[in-house]
C-alpha positions as a Markdown table, in Angstrom:
| # | Residue | x | y | z |
|---|---|---|---|---|
| 1 | Met | 57.4 | -8.2 | 15.9 |
| 2 | Lys | 57.4 | -6.0 | 12.8 |
| 3 | Thr | 55.1 | -8.5 | 11.1 |
| 4 | Ile | 52.7 | -8.4 | 14.1 |
| 5 | Leu | 52.6 | -4.6 | 14.0 |
| 6 | Asn | 51.9 | -4.7 | 10.2 |
| 7 | Leu | 49.1 | -7.1 | 10.7 |
| 8 | Ser | 47.7 | -5.0 | 13.5 |
| 9 | Lys | 47.7 | -1.9 | 11.3 |
| 10 | Arg | 46.2 | -3.8 | 8.4 |
| 11 | Thr | 43.5 | -5.1 | 10.7 |
| 12 | Lys | 42.7 | -1.6 | 12.0 |
| 13 | Arg | 42.5 | -0.3 | 8.4 |
| 14 | Ile | 40.1 | -3.1 | 7.4 |
| 15 | Ser | 38.0 | -2.6 | 10.5 |
| 16 | Phe | 37.9 | 1.1 | 9.7 |
| 17 | Leu | 36.8 | 0.5 | 6.2 |
| 18 | Ile | 34.1 | -2.0 | 7.3 |
| 19 | Leu | 32.8 | 0.4 | 9.9 |
| 20 | Thr | 32.8 | 3.3 | 7.3 |
| 21 | Ala | 30.9 | 1.1 | 4.8 |
| 22 | Phe | 28.4 | 0.0 | 7.5 |
| 23 | Leu | 27.8 | 3.6 | 8.5 |
| 24 | Ala | 27.5 | 4.8 | 4.9 |
| 25 | Val | 25.0 | 2.1 | 4.0 |
| 26 | Asn | 22.9 | 2.9 | 7.1 |
| 27 | Ala | 23.0 | 6.6 | 6.3 |
| 28 | Val | 21.7 | 5.9 | 2.8 |
| 29 | Ala | 19.0 | 3.5 | 4.2 |
| 30 | Phe | 18.0 | 6.1 | 6.8 |
| 31 | Phe | 17.5 | 8.8 | 4.1 |
| 32 | His | 15.7 | 6.3 | 1.8 |
| 33 | Ala | 13.3 | 5.3 | 4.5 |
| 34 | Tyr | 12.4 | 8.8 | 5.4 |
| 35 | Lys | 11.7 | 9.9 | 1.8 |
| 36 | Phe | 9.8 | 6.6 | 1.2 |
| 37 | Thr | 7.4 | 7.3 | 4.2 |
| 38 | His | 7.2 | 11.1 | 4.2 |
| 39 | Phe | 5.7 | 13.3 | 1.5 |
| 40 | Asn | 7.1 | 16.6 | 0.5 |
| 41 | Lys | 4.6 | 19.4 | -0.3 |
| 42 | Glu | 7.3 | 21.4 | -2.1 |
| 43 | Leu | 7.9 | 18.7 | -4.8 |
| 44 | Lys | 5.8 | 18.7 | -7.9 |
| 45 | Ala | 6.7 | 15.4 | -9.6 |
| 46 | Arg | 7.3 | 12.0 | -8.2 |
| 47 | Thr | 10.3 | 9.8 | -9.4 |
| 48 | Ala | 9.1 | 7.8 | -12.4 |
| 49 | Asp | 8.7 | 4.1 | -12.3 |
| 50 | Pro | 12.1 | 2.3 | -12.1 |
| 51 | Asn | 11.6 | 0.6 | -15.5 |
| 52 | Lys | 11.3 | 4.1 | -17.1 |
| 53 | Leu | 14.5 | 5.5 | -15.6 |
| 54 | Ser | 17.9 | 5.6 | -17.3 |
| 55 | Ala | 20.9 | 4.0 | -15.7 |
| 56 | Thr | 22.1 | 7.3 | -14.4 |
| 57 | Gln | 18.6 | 8.1 | -12.9 |
| 58 | Lys | 18.5 | 4.7 | -11.3 |
| 59 | Phe | 21.9 | 5.3 | -9.6 |
| 60 | Lys | 20.8 | 8.7 | -8.4 |
| 61 | Thr | 17.6 | 7.2 | -7.0 |
| 62 | Leu | 19.4 | 4.4 | -5.3 |
| 63 | Leu | 21.8 | 6.9 | -3.7 |
| 64 | Phe | 19.3 | 9.6 | -2.7 |
| 65 | Gly | 15.9 | 8.0 | -2.6 |
| 66 | Val | 12.7 | 8.7 | -4.5 |
| 67 | Asp | 11.2 | 12.2 | -4.9 |
| 68 | Asn | 7.9 | 11.8 | -3.1 |
| 69 | Pro | 5.5 | 14.8 | -3.5 |
| 70 | Arg | 2.4 | 14.9 | -1.4 |
| 71 | Pro | -0.4 | 13.2 | -3.4 |
| 72 | Val | -3.1 | 15.7 | -4.5 |
| 73 | Asp | -6.6 | 14.9 | -5.7 |
| 74 | Thr | -6.7 | 15.9 | -9.3 |
| 75 | Glu | -10.4 | 15.2 | -10.1 |
| 76 | Lys | -13.7 | 15.3 | -8.2 |
| 77 | Pro | -16.8 | 13.1 | -8.6 |
| 78 | Thr | -19.0 | 14.0 | -11.5 |
| 79 | Lys | -22.0 | 12.7 | -9.6 |
| 80 | Lys | -23.7 | 14.2 | -6.6 |
| 81 | Tyr | -21.4 | 13.7 | -3.5 |
| 82 | Thr | -20.8 | 14.9 | 0.0 |
| 83 | Thr | -17.3 | 15.6 | 1.5 |
| 84 | Leu | -16.8 | 13.9 | 4.9 |
| 85 | Ser | -14.3 | 14.6 | 7.6 |
| 86 | Ile | -13.6 | 11.6 | 9.7 |
| 87 | Asn | -11.3 | 11.6 | 12.8 |
| 88 | Ser | -8.7 | 8.9 | 13.1 |
| 89 | Gly | -6.3 | 9.4 | 16.0 |
| 90 | Asp | -4.5 | 12.7 | 15.4 |
| 91 | Asp | -5.5 | 12.8 | 11.8 |
| 92 | Val | -8.6 | 14.0 | 10.0 |
| 93 | Leu | -9.5 | 12.0 | 6.9 |
| 94 | Glu | -11.2 | 13.6 | 3.9 |
| 95 | Cys | -13.6 | 11.3 | 2.1 |
| 96 | Trp | -16.2 | 11.6 | -0.6 |
| 97 | Ser | -19.5 | 9.9 | -0.1 |
| 98 | Val | -21.4 | 9.1 | -3.4 |
| 99 | Pro | -24.9 | 7.8 | -2.8 |
| 100 | Val | -27.2 | 6.0 | -5.2 |
| 101 | Asp | -31.0 | 5.4 | -5.1 |
| 102 | Ser | -32.1 | 2.2 | -3.4 |
| 103 | Ala | -28.6 | 1.2 | -2.6 |
| 104 | Leu | -27.7 | -2.5 | -1.9 |
| 105 | Gly | -25.0 | -1.4 | 0.5 |
| 106 | Thr | -21.9 | 0.7 | 0.7 |
| 107 | Val | -18.4 | 0.1 | -0.7 |
| 108 | Ile | -15.5 | 1.9 | 1.0 |
| 109 | Leu | -12.5 | 2.4 | -1.3 |
| 110 | Phe | -8.9 | 2.7 | -0.1 |
| 111 | His | -6.1 | 3.7 | -2.5 |
| 112 | Gly | -2.5 | 2.4 | -2.9 |
| 113 | Tyr | 0.9 | 3.9 | -1.9 |
| 114 | Ala | 1.3 | 7.5 | -2.9 |
| 115 | Gly | -2.2 | 7.5 | -4.3 |
| 116 | Asn | -5.3 | 9.5 | -3.4 |
| 117 | Lys | -9.1 | 9.2 | -3.6 |
| 118 | Ser | -9.4 | 10.7 | -7.0 |
| 119 | Thr | -7.6 | 7.7 | -8.4 |
| 120 | Leu | -10.6 | 5.6 | -7.2 |
| 121 | Leu | -13.2 | 7.6 | -9.1 |
| 122 | Glu | -13.6 | 5.2 | -12.0 |
| 123 | Lys | -14.0 | 2.2 | -9.8 |
| 124 | Ser | -16.4 | 4.2 | -7.6 |
| 125 | Asn | -18.5 | 4.8 | -10.6 |
| 126 | Leu | -18.6 | 1.1 | -11.4 |
| 127 | Phe | -19.6 | 0.2 | -7.9 |
| 128 | Asn | -22.4 | 2.8 | -8.2 |
| 129 | Asp | -23.5 | 1.1 | -11.4 |
| 130 | Phe | -23.6 | -2.2 | -9.4 |
| 131 | Gly | -26.1 | -0.5 | -7.1 |
| 132 | Tyr | -23.8 | 0.5 | -4.2 |
| 133 | Asn | -23.1 | 3.8 | -2.4 |
| 134 | Thr | -19.4 | 4.5 | -2.3 |
| 135 | Val | -17.1 | 6.2 | 0.2 |
| 136 | Leu | -13.7 | 7.2 | -1.3 |
| 137 | Val | -11.0 | 7.7 | 1.3 |
| 138 | Asp | -7.8 | 9.8 | 1.4 |
| 139 | Phe | -5.4 | 8.1 | 3.8 |
| 140 | Ala | -3.5 | 10.4 | 6.1 |
| 141 | Gly | -0.8 | 12.3 | 4.2 |
| 142 | Ser | -2.8 | 12.2 | 0.9 |
| 143 | Gly | -5.3 | 14.5 | -0.8 |
| 144 | Gly | -7.5 | 16.4 | 1.5 |
| 145 | Ser | -6.5 | 14.5 | 4.7 |
| 146 | Thr | -4.1 | 15.8 | 7.3 |
| 147 | Gly | -0.6 | 14.6 | 7.8 |
| 148 | Asn | 2.4 | 14.2 | 5.6 |
| 149 | Lys | 3.5 | 10.6 | 6.0 |
| 150 | Thr | 2.6 | 7.0 | 5.1 |
| 151 | Thr | 3.3 | 3.7 | 6.9 |
| 152 | Ile | 2.5 | 1.5 | 3.9 |
| 153 | Gly | -0.6 | 0.1 | 5.5 |
| 154 | Phe | 0.5 | -0.2 | 9.1 |
| 155 | Tyr | -1.2 | 2.7 | 10.8 |
| 156 | Glu | -3.5 | 3.1 | 7.9 |
| 157 | Ser | -5.3 | 0.0 | 9.3 |
| 158 | Asp | -6.6 | 2.3 | 12.1 |
| 159 | Gln | -8.0 | 4.6 | 9.5 |
| 160 | Val | -9.8 | 1.7 | 7.8 |
| 161 | Lys | -11.5 | 1.0 | 11.1 |
| 162 | Ala | -12.4 | 4.7 | 11.7 |
| 163 | Val | -14.1 | 5.0 | 8.3 |
| 164 | Met | -15.9 | 1.7 | 8.7 |
| 165 | Asp | -17.1 | 2.7 | 12.1 |
| 166 | Tyr | -18.4 | 6.0 | 10.7 |
| 167 | Val | -20.3 | 4.2 | 7.9 |
| 168 | Lys | -21.8 | 1.7 | 10.4 |
| 169 | Lys | -23.1 | 4.6 | 12.6 |
| 170 | Thr | -25.2 | 5.8 | 9.6 |
| 171 | Gly | -27.1 | 2.5 | 10.0 |
| 172 | Glu | -25.5 | 0.8 | 7.0 |
| 173 | Gln | -25.5 | -3.0 | 7.5 |
| 174 | His | -24.0 | -4.1 | 4.2 |
| 175 | Ile | -20.4 | -2.8 | 4.0 |
| 176 | Val | -17.8 | -4.0 | 1.4 |
| 177 | Leu | -14.2 | -3.0 | 1.9 |
| 178 | Phe | -12.2 | -2.5 | -1.3 |
| 179 | Gly | -8.4 | -1.8 | -1.4 |
| 180 | Ile | -5.6 | -1.5 | -3.9 |
| 181 | Ser | -2.0 | -2.6 | -2.9 |
| 182 | Met | -1.3 | -0.6 | 0.3 |
| 183 | Gly | -5.0 | -0.2 | 0.8 |
| 184 | Ser | -5.4 | -4.0 | 0.6 |
| 185 | Ala | -2.7 | -4.4 | 3.2 |
| 186 | Ala | -4.4 | -1.8 | 5.5 |
| 187 | Ile | -7.7 | -3.7 | 5.2 |
| 188 | Leu | -6.1 | -7.0 | 6.1 |
| 189 | Lys | -4.3 | -5.6 | 9.1 |
| 190 | Ser | -7.5 | -3.8 | 10.3 |
| 191 | Val | -9.4 | -7.0 | 10.2 |
| 192 | Tyr | -6.5 | -8.7 | 12.0 |
| 193 | Asp | -6.2 | -6.0 | 14.7 |
| 194 | Tyr | -9.9 | -5.2 | 15.3 |
| 195 | Arg | -11.7 | -8.3 | 14.1 |
| 196 | Leu | -13.8 | -6.2 | 11.7 |
| 197 | Gln | -16.7 | -8.0 | 10.1 |
| 198 | Pro | -17.6 | -6.3 | 6.8 |
| 199 | Thr | -20.0 | -8.1 | 4.6 |
| 200 | Ser | -17.2 | -8.9 | 2.2 |
| 201 | Ile | -13.8 | -7.7 | 1.0 |
| 202 | Ile | -12.3 | -7.1 | -2.5 |
| 203 | Ile | -8.5 | -6.6 | -2.6 |
| 204 | Glu | -6.1 | -6.0 | -5.5 |
| 205 | Cys | -2.4 | -6.9 | -5.4 |
| 206 | Pro | -1.6 | -6.9 | -1.7 |
| 207 | Phe | 2.0 | -7.5 | -0.9 |
| 208 | Gly | 3.1 | -10.4 | 1.3 |
| 209 | Asn | 5.2 | -8.5 | 3.9 |
| 210 | Met | 7.1 | -5.3 | 4.2 |
| 211 | Leu | 10.5 | -6.7 | 3.5 |
| 212 | Gln | 9.3 | -8.4 | 0.4 |
| 213 | Thr | 7.8 | -5.3 | -1.1 |
| 214 | Val | 11.0 | -3.3 | -0.4 |
| 215 | Gln | 13.1 | -6.0 | -1.9 |
| 216 | Ala | 10.9 | -6.0 | -5.0 |
| 217 | Arg | 11.8 | -2.3 | -5.5 |
| 218 | Phe | 15.5 | -3.1 | -5.5 |
| 219 | Lys | 14.9 | -5.9 | -8.0 |
| 220 | Ile | 13.1 | -3.6 | -10.3 |
| 221 | Met | 16.1 | -1.3 | -10.2 |
| 222 | Asn | 18.4 | -4.2 | -11.0 |
| 223 | Ala | 20.2 | -3.6 | -7.7 |
| 224 | Pro | 21.1 | -6.1 | -5.0 |
| 225 | Ser | 18.6 | -5.9 | -2.1 |
| 226 | Phe | 21.0 | -7.2 | 0.6 |
| 227 | Pro | 21.8 | -5.6 | 3.0 |
| 228 | Leu | 20.2 | -2.2 | 2.1 |
| 229 | Ser | 16.6 | -3.5 | 2.0 |
| 230 | Tyr | 17.0 | -4.8 | 5.6 |
| 231 | Phe | 18.4 | -1.5 | 6.8 |
| 232 | Leu | 15.7 | 0.4 | 5.0 |
| 233 | Val | 12.9 | -1.6 | 6.6 |
| 234 | Phe | 14.6 | -1.2 | 10.0 |
| 235 | Trp | 15.0 | 2.5 | 9.8 |
| 236 | Gly | 11.5 | 3.0 | 8.2 |
| 237 | Gly | 9.9 | 1.2 | 11.1 |
| 238 | Leu | 12.1 | 3.0 | 13.7 |
| 239 | Gln | 11.3 | 6.5 | 12.2 |
| 240 | Asn | 7.6 | 5.7 | 12.3 |
| 241 | Lys | 7.5 | 3.8 | 15.6 |
| 242 | Phe | 6.6 | 0.3 | 14.5 |
| 243 | Asn | 8.3 | -3.0 | 13.8 |
| 244 | Ala | 8.3 | -3.0 | 10.0 |
| 245 | Phe | 9.7 | -6.5 | 9.8 |
| 246 | Lys | 6.4 | -7.7 | 11.4 |
| 247 | His | 4.2 | -5.8 | 8.9 |
| 248 | Asn | 2.9 | -9.0 | 7.3 |
| 249 | Pro | -0.4 | -9.0 | 5.3 |
| 250 | Ser | 0.0 | -12.7 | 4.6 |
| 251 | Glu | -0.2 | -13.3 | 8.3 |
| 252 | Tyr | -3.1 | -10.9 | 8.8 |
| 253 | Ala | -5.1 | -12.9 | 6.2 |
| 254 | Lys | -5.4 | -15.7 | 8.8 |
| 255 | Ala | -7.9 | -13.5 | 10.7 |
| 256 | Val | -10.2 | -12.9 | 7.7 |
| 257 | Asn | -13.3 | -15.1 | 7.8 |
| 258 | Val | -15.6 | -13.2 | 5.5 |
| 259 | Pro | -15.9 | -13.7 | 1.7 |
| 260 | Val | -12.9 | -12.3 | -0.2 |
| 261 | Leu | -12.3 | -11.6 | -3.8 |
| 262 | Leu | -8.5 | -11.4 | -4.4 |
| 263 | Leu | -7.4 | -9.9 | -7.7 |
| 264 | Tyr | -3.9 | -10.1 | -9.2 |
| 265 | Gly | -2.2 | -9.1 | -12.5 |
| 266 | Met | 0.2 | -11.7 | -13.7 |
| 267 | Lys | 2.6 | -9.0 | -15.1 |
| 268 | Asp | 2.9 | -7.5 | -11.6 |
| 269 | Ile | 6.6 | -6.8 | -10.9 |
| 270 | Lys | 6.1 | -5.4 | -7.4 |
| 271 | Val | 4.1 | -8.3 | -5.9 |
| 272 | Ser | 5.0 | -11.9 | -6.7 |
| 273 | Lys | 2.5 | -14.7 | -7.4 |
| 274 | Glu | 3.9 | -16.6 | -4.4 |
| 275 | Glu | 2.9 | -13.7 | -2.1 |
| 276 | Ile | -0.6 | -13.8 | -3.5 |
| 277 | Asp | -0.8 | -17.6 | -3.2 |
| 278 | Leu | 0.2 | -17.4 | 0.5 |
| 279 | Ile | -2.4 | -14.7 | 1.2 |
| 280 | Tyr | -5.1 | -16.7 | -0.6 |
| 281 | Thr | -4.2 | -19.9 | 1.3 |
| 282 | Asn | -4.3 | -18.1 | 4.6 |
| 283 | Leu | -7.8 | -16.6 | 4.1 |
| 284 | Lys | -10.2 | -18.5 | 6.3 |
| 285 | Gly | -13.6 | -17.6 | 4.8 |
| 286 | Ala | -15.2 | -18.1 | 1.3 |
| 287 | Lys | -12.7 | -16.9 | -1.2 |
| 288 | Glu | -12.0 | -16.4 | -4.9 |
| 289 | Leu | -8.7 | -15.7 | -6.7 |
| 290 | Lys | -8.9 | -14.0 | -10.1 |
| 291 | Leu | -5.8 | -13.7 | -12.3 |
| 292 | Tyr | -5.4 | -11.3 | -15.2 |
| 293 | Lys | -2.7 | -12.1 | -17.7 |
| 294 | Asp | -2.5 | -8.7 | -19.2 |
| 295 | Ala | -2.4 | -6.6 | -16.0 |
| 296 | Gly | 0.5 | -5.4 | -13.9 |
| 297 | His | 0.4 | -3.7 | -10.5 |
| 298 | Glu | -2.6 | -1.5 | -9.8 |
| 299 | Asn | -3.9 | -1.4 | -13.4 |
| 300 | Ile | -6.1 | -4.4 | -13.6 |
| 301 | Leu | -9.2 | -2.5 | -14.6 |
| 302 | Glu | -7.3 | -0.6 | -17.3 |
| 303 | Ala | -5.8 | -3.8 | -18.7 |
| 304 | Asn | -8.7 | -6.2 | -18.3 |
| 305 | Arg | -11.8 | -4.0 | -18.0 |
| 306 | Lys | -14.4 | -6.5 | -19.2 |
| 307 | Asp | -13.1 | -9.3 | -16.9 |
| 308 | Trp | -12.8 | -7.0 | -13.9 |
| 309 | Ile | -16.3 | -5.8 | -14.2 |
| 310 | Ser | -17.6 | -9.3 | -14.7 |
| 311 | Asp | -15.7 | -10.8 | -11.8 |
| 312 | Val | -16.4 | -8.0 | -9.3 |
| 313 | Gly | -20.1 | -7.8 | -10.4 |
| 314 | Asn | -20.6 | -11.6 | -10.0 |
| 315 | Phe | -18.9 | -11.5 | -6.5 |
| 316 | Leu | -21.1 | -8.7 | -5.3 |
| 317 | Asn | -24.2 | -10.5 | -6.5 |
| 318 | Lys | -23.6 | -13.7 | -4.6 |
């Protein structure tokens, strides 16, 4: 009898410890998810890239989440431009429209996670040199747009459609969509959801699905992704009212039947080559995949400028 009572007490203690650990992990994941998807106007500096953090800083980040200040546009176009305000649901998107003489069409540019339209200025200038008008977009929560959160491309897909619809209403028939990372995911989802038919698409380093991109962040921190990554994806979706486990750009790619140029840096530690290969395989239209051995995530132009200009220019001229 005494043995049975001791076993019962031990079982209760173990159950209590398991429940406590489960609740603690969920609490950490809940906090991480909120900070990952919500920007804070009071913060001035974002948490540095994980590979630049000390062991102590990594531990603190794993425990409390990233510091995520609201992205601010730090530069403006040096060329003549117009500021546009485009409605998308409850948000108003601030965009810069940069025209050129005798334009061949319009390229709409979408930034990556925690970015803003001023980070797109150099590429906008190059597209202008190729002979295209450009429209640089601040997703909701960034730059001059309203809002304070991001859904890593999920609801940003609605914003892609809103801007493309706006440009189409100006009479433009030749529209190219360009996106980086999260911007790429938003483009793919927008085409999937709304069957958009731009003239062509250029995307850099899109992630395969939401779980994979979260797991990659844990890998960079040299931390086990299970089970925290699953809890983070669950809470991030619940907080922002969507099923984050179904946020799947590789699946969205199956709806794309227009010409696509897919760009990937082979030193990318946030998106795997396997993710890129699956997206490329699933694209249904004419497609090209360009790999850059010296580039990482979101820095292809910086690392391989000559090749980027040649590849993008050749694609646009086809």
